[in-house]
Steps between C-alpha positions, in 0.01 A plus 500: 500500500733211573876556469688210342841669494565814699752563776645760731850451357647339189842333494697388194638149542710239322472138613745328264866599465848356552833595653856368523370251756392299194537599133449877517763763421431730799540452873179510707594849615548615140169344398317682777664833413405462133134432581483779754638742240212405267231576756434155639402451866482118519751241375542125521842375390412146397829325435504147365469197726595674827277720717666804654355758737608855420319663791815687601456709183160641601471874552230764528312496171652175372401144593680177413296181467654157553484255211673273249453323166497127434524331160425150380634410155451214259851382573508243219414751223753729321478855632372641169179298537496444876181592684528628854287603796617815680323595822554798729436486874426807715515446876207627705735553795825695447736250661342186352777345289357149474509359150401201295850383417616227269862401421540686170809697597605800294863623503408815692332296775811333642565781746141498627430130552529523878249788508214314336197448722286207388323191628669241285636410161293353222546430134357774279354398164315682223159380609178688581434292811845577640463869421165499679670335797754785502224760488301330774798469733599861440146617579505295818828663601371853451590604146314662213589309184487636147567350159764665279537573126307211341597611146877502564453167681357352177195386694153453358160460662563130558806585712344761726123464514522222761695714746311564823555731796673780309454853630595665172641476149721733300308674223820687413866413555733777385818301446313240296302758302797714405700191406237438234242270658135609499489505878257791500229252406256426782327192361626275780341728760169495312506122478579459869206725586264312273585184693382671819844590641472819706844639436665828404695652208862609545736708287868465588849578373675172576799734496853363480674821387460874561347554156212262573354692794168681475325306221210350695364544852198480723349795683381402846222684679556497877453722804866492593836358395551218748562132436167374644296770326662440161463122526134544591452721192672240282284221640186705436602597147511870582733577212522515123775399256648752258760579238408868496139612567378588847163394639362725771162352577264220396144501633151380416159651560208285400604361163738784411869426534724806538874531450725805528856486372789683337442599133399191300456425132250228583354308792374145457293260705525121486303234682471123538303460179395664175443853624753779458512877468760748377473878518732708279623854547386760251827586328732658754218567745625214711282316748545570870159385626264245351160368605409155367143383543526122534129431543514263201775300672303479825196385304690208350623358833288198584496344845746228401755759380495737798804341668707509179398835351751784503599815315839670476633817340802590290618858443718574196680833480591693180840324485346153516594434864237322704364463852290206617256487789437179682185302430192624684262214567123509475442497876730805534307693237138445599332768711481423870 
């Protein structure tokens, strides 16, 4: 048996939220307290345009990650129809506050201008090539970069499919979803994967107020709660995204894929092509363990598709909340 997701410890984490250091309603200390009260162990306060380190707020059982959010708008389009790229950056080292910085100053930034750590000023335009330059430079400077709320951003496949070097993409953004946008849709993630991008799904709050905390999260599997260990788990994709269900274990033995989870109404499997499975609970006898024989899928993978073939799982609970595994690629699934 090969374990695809299984860990000594599991930690609830949010990687996208805001404080009074940008456009949030709570101080960083209040944000941390609110997440801790809801059972979280890991938090990145990703305020707009300026990267802060909150390492002084660490304590036993609670870890702060360093990060920030950057946006690039269509400046010449009215806001109602304006498309925008929003990217989040998570530092691999706790005191790394370097950022890709461009002179689009927000009112709340005036007091922080002298704290910005960057390697120069450049014009920032709504352009895929420039966004890829941002992603590349951030990767070079030691950041994990993920793509935020494509639905709220009014972006379509043409806007995002050319992005390269992303570590992850939001499959759920709580603030966007509860505002009314269908940000629980994970089509962008599927399309990125089908283009060969080995990246991960994220569920976040994007919280700006106390009532927007706890809508979406990731659960990280790691041996211990330290900055290097958590970053290594994030880099390896040792986590799942959720708005409710819990996933305890994913494994494969031969051609049989196994998942154990909290009570589910259905569990579905998607892949890079026209093969899918969905298993439904029998009434209120909810699913907690499912074996899926994917021999048919293995049999359809020709030599030319082995590098692009993947499967991924989605768990839906009785209330309609969902949890998403990362994509597991063919070479991870075949028997050694």
